Each structure stands twice: as C-alpha cells, then as structure tokens.
GUPAGU-698408 format. One line per 10 residues: number of its first residue (from 1); their letters; for each residue x, y, z of C-alpha. Coordinates in steps of 0.1 Angstrom, whole numbers. Layout:
<rs>
NUM	a	X:Y:Z | ... .
</rs>
This chain:
<rs>
1	mrktalvlll	-206:-288:-220 | -209:-282:-182 | -171:-280:-180 | -170:-253:-207 | -197:-233:-190 | -178:-235:-157 | -146:-223:-174 | -165:-193:-189 | -181:-185:-155 | -147:-185:-138 .
11	cllagllsgc	-132:-163:-166 | -161:-138:-161 | -155:-137:-123 | -118:-133:-128 | -123:-104:-151 | -147:-87:-126 | -123:-91:-97 | -93:-79:-117 | -108:-45:-122 | -103:-45:-160 .
21	gsiykadyyh	-136:-26:-167 | -128:9:-155 | -108:40:-166 | -82:49:-140 | -64:82:-133 | -33:67:-118 | -5:88:-103 | 17:57:-100 | 49:56:-121 | 85:44:-123 .
31	etdvafpepp	114:67:-134 | 119:50:-168 | 113:61:-203 | 85:45:-223 | 86:34:-259 | 53:33:-277 | 45:-4:-287 | 46:-13:-323 | 14:-25:-339 | 12:-63:-342 .
41	qgdaspagtv	34:-76:-370 | 9:-103:-380 | -29:-103:-381 | -41:-100:-346 | -77:-108:-355 | -94:-141:-348 | -84:-152:-383 | -47:-148:-374 | -27:-157:-343 | 2:-141:-325 .
51	tvanadqlra	24:-164:-304 | 39:-153:-271 | 65:-171:-250 | 63:-151:-217 | 44:-125:-198 | 64:-96:-212 | 55:-106:-248 | 19:-111:-237 | 17:-75:-223 | 34:-61:-254 .
61	ellamvyagq	8:-78:-277 | -21:-65:-256 | -7:-30:-257 | -1:-33:-295 | -38:-42:-300 | -48:-11:-281 | -24:12:-299 | -37:-2:-332 | -73:4:-320 | -82:-33:-324 .
71	segrisfdsg	-112:-47:-305 | -105:-84:-311 | -74:-106:-313 | -61:-141:-307 | -30:-150:-288 | -13:-184:-289 | 8:-194:-259 | 40:-212:-270 | 41:-248:-258 | 71:-238:-237 .
81	yagdpradle	54:-207:-223 | 72:-195:-192 | 44:-190:-168 | 6:-196:-163 | -13:-182:-193 | -45:-176:-174 | -28:-160:-144 | -7:-138:-167 | -37:-127:-187 | -57:-118:-156 .
91	aacgtmhrrd	-27:-99:-141 | -22:-80:-174 | -58:-69:-176 | -58:-59:-140 | -26:-38:-140 | -23:-24:-175 | -41:8:-166 | -12:16:-142 | 15:7:-168 | 2:26:-198 .
101	alwaycvqna	-16:60:-201 | -34:52:-233 | -48:20:-219 | -60:39:-188 | -76:66:-210 | -95:45:-236 | -99:9:-224 | -132:3:-206 | -130:-34:-204 | -107:-63:-215 .
111	rfeishivtr	-121:-98:-217 | -106:-131:-228 | -117:-167:-234 | -89:-193:-231 | -89:-228:-244 | -64:-256:-245 | -55:-270:-280 | -34:-301:-280 | -1:-289:-266 | -7:-252:-261 .
121	deadlhidya	-33:-226:-249 | -50:-200:-270 | -69:-169:-259 | -95:-149:-278 | -93:-113:-266 | -121:-87:-266 | -114:-51:-258 | -142:-26:-252 | -132:11:-256 | -148:39:-236 .
131	esalpvaevl	-174:59:-255 | -161:91:-239 | -126:86:-254 | -115:97:-288 | -107:69:-313 | -71:58:-308 | -62:70:-344 | -71:106:-333 | -48:106:-303 | -16:126:-311 .
141	qlnyaaglek	16:109:-300 | 49:126:-291 | 80:110:-276 | 88:142:-258 | 70:175:-250 | 90:196:-275 | 62:199:-300 | 34:208:-276 | 31:245:-284 | 27:238:-321 .
151	ilrsamesds	0:212:-316 | -20:235:-293 | -17:264:-316 | -28:243:-346 | -58:231:-325 | -69:267:-318 | -63:278:-354 | -87:250:-366 | -113:259:-339 | -109:225:-323 .
161	rrvviligns	-126:220:-290 | -108:189:-279 | -73:175:-284 | -58:144:-268 | -20:141:-266 | 1:111:-255 | 37:119:-245 | 63:93:-238 | 83:115:-215 | 66:146:-200 .
171	rysadamddl	69:165:-167 | 38:186:-173 | 11:184:-146 | -25:190:-155 | -23:226:-141 | 9:232:-161 | -8:221:-193 | -36:245:-186 | -11:273:-181 | 6:263:-214 .
181	vsavyradpa	-27:266:-233 | -30:302:-220 | 6:310:-228 | 3:297:-264 | -29:318:-269 | -13:350:-254 | 18:346:-275 | -4:345:-307 | -38:361:-301 | -47:358:-338 .
191	ctaaapqadv	-48:320:-336 | -83:322:-322 | -109:349:-316 | -116:342:-279 | -95:331:-250 | -99:293:-246 | -108:280:-212 | -91:246:-209 | -102:216:-189 | -73:192:-187 .
201	ymysgagrqr	-76:155:-176 | -43:137:-172 | -36:100:-172 | -2:86:-161 | 17:55:-173 | 51:40:-165 | 80:64:-161 | 70:99:-172 | 45:88:-198 | 14:111:-197 .
211	lydieldyrl	-18:114:-217 | -36:148:-217 | -73:150:-226 | -77:188:-232 | -111:203:-238 | -112:239:-251 | -142:261:-244 | -143:294:-264 | -178:303:-252 | -187:310:-288 .
221	ddetlhqrra	-204:289:-314 | -184:276:-343 | -197:300:-369 | -191:331:-347 | -156:318:-337 | -147:313:-374 | -160:347:-385 | -142:366:-357 | -109:348:-364 | -112:357:-401 .
231	elaafdseal	-118:394:-391 | -87:394:-369 | -66:378:-397 | -78:406:-421 | -69:434:-398 | -39:452:-413 | -16:473:-391 | 1:490:-420 | -27:515:-423 | -20:527:-388 .
241	lgadrsdgmr	16:538:-393 | 29:572:-399 | 58:584:-421 | 85:575:-395 | 89:538:-397 | 115:533:-370 | 106:506:-345 | 99:530:-317 | 76:552:-338 | 58:522:-352 .
251	alslarylte	52:509:-317 | 39:543:-307 | 15:545:-337 | 1:511:-327 | -4:521:-291 | -19:554:-301 | -44:537:-324 | -56:515:-296 | -59:543:-270 | -79:564:-295 .
261	ncaltalggh	-102:537:-308 | -109:513:-279 | -130:520:-248 | -118:506:-215 | -141:482:-197 | -140:464:-164 | -116:434:-162 | -131:400:-170 | -156:408:-198 | -141:418:-231 .
271	nsawdaliag	-107:402:-229 | -97:393:-265 | -79:410:-293 | -111:409:-313 | -129:429:-286 | -102:456:-288 | -96:458:-325 | -131:450:-340 | -157:456:-313 | -138:487:-300 .
281	qadseglala	-141:479:-263 | -119:458:-241 | -104:453:-206 | -67:455:-199 | -62:419:-211 | -79:425:-244 | -59:457:-250 | -26:439:-242 | -35:410:-265 | -44:434:-293 .
291	yvllcsqqni	-11:451:-289 | 7:417:-291 | -11:410:-324 | -3:444:-339 | 33:443:-329 | 37:408:-343 | 25:421:-376 | 53:446:-375 | 79:422:-362 | 83:441:-330 .
301	pcqivqgqrq	89:417:-301 | 60:421:-276 | 46:400:-248 | 17:402:-224 | 24:407:-187 | 0:394:-161 | 4:411:-127 | -12:437:-104 | -19:474:-106 | -30:490:-74 .
311	rqehfwniie	-34:455:-59 | -59:444:-86 | -52:419:-114 | -40:438:-144 | -24:431:-178 | 0:452:-198 | 29:446:-223 | 67:445:-225 | 82:454:-259 | 118:452:-272 .
321	legqhyhvdl	133:481:-291 | 169:479:-303 | 178:453:-277 | 162:472:-248 | 129:464:-231 | 101:487:-220 | 67:484:-203 | 36:497:-222 | 4:500:-202 | -24:509:-226 .
331	tacirdgiet	-49:512:-198 | -28:540:-183 | -25:555:-218 | -63:557:-221 | -69:570:-186 | -41:595:-182 | -25:602:-216 | -2:581:-238 | 29:596:-222 | 20:580:-188 .
341	gfllndesmw	20:544:-200 | 43:542:-230 | 80:532:-227 | 83:528:-190 | 112:512:-171 | 110:489:-141 | 118:517:-116 | 89:538:-127 | 65:509:-125 | 73:498:-89 .
351	tgyrwdtssy	51:526:-74 | 19:510:-85 | 26:476:-102 | 36:442:-92 | 47:412:-114 | 68:381:-114 | 101:397:-124 | 118:363:-129 | 94:356:-158 | 101:387:-178 .
361	aicagsldyw	130:407:-191 | 145:436:-171 | 131:469:-185 | 159:495:-182 | 159:511:-216 | 170:547:-221 | 140:559:-241 | 107:573:-230 | 78:590:-248 | 94:624:-247 .
371	tltglerrte	129:614:-260 | 113:592:-287 | 91:619:-300 | 114:649:-294 | 85:668:-278 | 90:691:-249 | 83:673:-217 | 52:685:-199 | 55:698:-164 | 28:704:-138 .
381	peapeesapp	17:741:-138 | 27:761:-108 | -1:771:-84 | -9:808:-87 | 0:831:-58 | -28:839:-34 | -35:876:-32 | -66:874:-11 | -86:847:6 | -109:830:-20 .
391	eeeapetpip	-146:836:-17 | -165:807:-1 | -182:787:-27 | -206:758:-26 | -187:725:-31 | -190:711:-66 | -205:676:-71 | -177:655:-87 | -184:642:-122 | -180:605:-124 .
401	seepaespep	-155:592:-149 | -169:576:-181 | -143:549:-178 | -152:523:-152 | -127:514:-126 | -110:482:-136 | -120:454:-112 | -131:419:-116 | -168:416:-124 | -189:396:-99 .
</rs>
C-alpha cells in the first residue's frame, strides 16, 4: 500500500514538473509536413487496450486520443518495448504541445497511472481539455490552406462568431489571417451585414502545422445581424438599371443610384454595404462595399481599393469593362459630380490618391464618363472681361458644406 502511494506521488510530481498542464503558443517548428493522426483502431478506453512497441507509437496513440476527443485511454507497453515506458510518457506529455498545434490548443493537462503486470507495463491515461477550447469535433481540419476563403465566408454567412481551423501546412501568420478575414468580407459584402473585427490566436506544431482560433465581432446582436443580412440579400439591383444594358451603362446606373441615395459620412462610422443601401448613409468604405455588392449582382468585376486621398485613409473601387480597368470613387461623385469620380485612369488619380499599385490592376482604359454617355464634355466658364473696377463689398461668410470632411473619427 505504501509502495503504491509512493508511485502515485512520484507520478504526480513528474506530471507537474513536465509542464503538461498548460496551453502553449509555441513558435517552434521543423520544416516537415504533418499528417493528422488517425483515430485509434481499437477501443482506447479503460475497457480496451492499445499496445505500443516504442516511443513513436506511444506519441501517435496519445495524439490519436486527442484527435478523437477522448478523455481516457489505456496503453499497454509491449514486453519488448524499446525504451523506458515511464520516461517516454513523461517526455511525451511534456513536449507534445510543441509537436502538435491541436494539443497545444485544447489539452490543459495529461495525467497517467502506470503499473507493472507480469511481463509488461500498462498506463491509464487521463486527458483534461481546456474549457476555453472548442470541442475537438468542432475544429475544422485542412491539409492545406486552399479552402480557407470558403470556410471564412461560410462562417460569416451563418453569423458565426468563432471558427477554429487546423491546417497541416500553412504559411499564414496571425496577422495574415486577420487580413484574409477582411479580404473575404470585402470581396462579398453580402455575406454579412457588418464588417467583422477578427481576433486571431495562432498555435504552431511541427513543420508548418498551424491552428487558428478566430473570434469574429460584428458589434451587432444576432437578431439584428440576421435581419440586416436578409435585407441586403433582398436588395435587387435590376430596378436601378435603365434601358441601355451595356456593362458600362449598368455600372453608371449603379454608381448614380448610390450618389443620389446615400449621404456621405465621416470615415469610421457607417462602413458597411447595409449602411449605404438600406440606411442611406455611409463613409467611403461603406459606399465602396455597396458598389461591390451591386456590381456582383450584375456580373461586373469590381473590387474595393484601400488607399489614401489627400493623405487620409480612403476607399474606392476598380471595375473591369470589356477587359479594361477603371477607378470609380463614389465619394468624389457625391461631392463634385459623377463625372469627377467615374471611369478614371491611373494617371488622373495620381494627383490626389495613393494606393499599393502592385495589389491592383493597371487602370488605363480608353473610356471616361463623357465618352461612355456621349454627352458634351463640360468646360470651365471663362471669366468675364473687367470693364471697370468692382465696387467694394463686404466679404461674404462662407457657407459650410453639408457633407462632413472625411477623416477618422476620434
């Protein structure tokens, strides 16, 4: 009895010293691919036993238990086991968080009780999972990062607020995953009614294995989010079109609708397509997202551009018409007339705009507002000749613009 108590005490001390009871964010890795372990072939509960012959098989069975979401299991060490069962168990519990991202994410503590039976050792295993972690069955698994965009879009379409993705081979950092969430939303603004703010926690395993715990904050309650997304889905751009259904004239009709039916607000407040199309007031980001949504309904290639206008953060669009690309700045259309912001080329934009040209197509199309519509180009009226010195008048008090200057809100 005293010998058994001493063995249990030593096991407890070994578990505490090995560091098995914590979640780690390890940046350690080897440049090797990772294959997700298969679930145990037999029953890994105390009623069934899995036999291992070496440390590699032992680690594989431990991982298989975690990937199956099992809390208890029994491992039998072959009579010819190559190694020290106790030392190998302690080493596995102490280092598995650096070898596997799922283990680092969800295992809070791993304990074992080892006993000698005739010619071999057996260990009863107990795995405690972190309460903050999703159940293993809800963790999405990919071998490569190719399906990430589809998963993130699906999460937004279902108003999900958390998604956990395990990827066997991924080069995405936490910041890059955050950027990808924004890119997916901006490519399809109808997938959710509000721009999701992502908090990404990354766990690393061997090779390029990565696990991403992504929390999505829409800053709206579930009912409001669902209602607004339904309103966006019901918005029909067909009613906005004129008799001329060419790509250019359809793009112009959509832009004209937004400039005539949406009030411009300061940047940082009303920044969703819902704000522009349903609420009728939006900043440059909201306007640009609404234009992406309307153009997508008409199968007109359109993307949002994030850059600067007059040295301040600003959003606009690039559309493609007959294989040529053009800038469309709806903010300029609202402020100065649609001809000033519709179908612009790169050269005309350089005077007041800055953007990462390597991330977007070159805009050098031959169209502009006047050639598209066939209207006579406006020219600035000539100043009248002065016949006599003007009478001195009291200076007028300038009337402030009803449209606020676009600048980040404090």
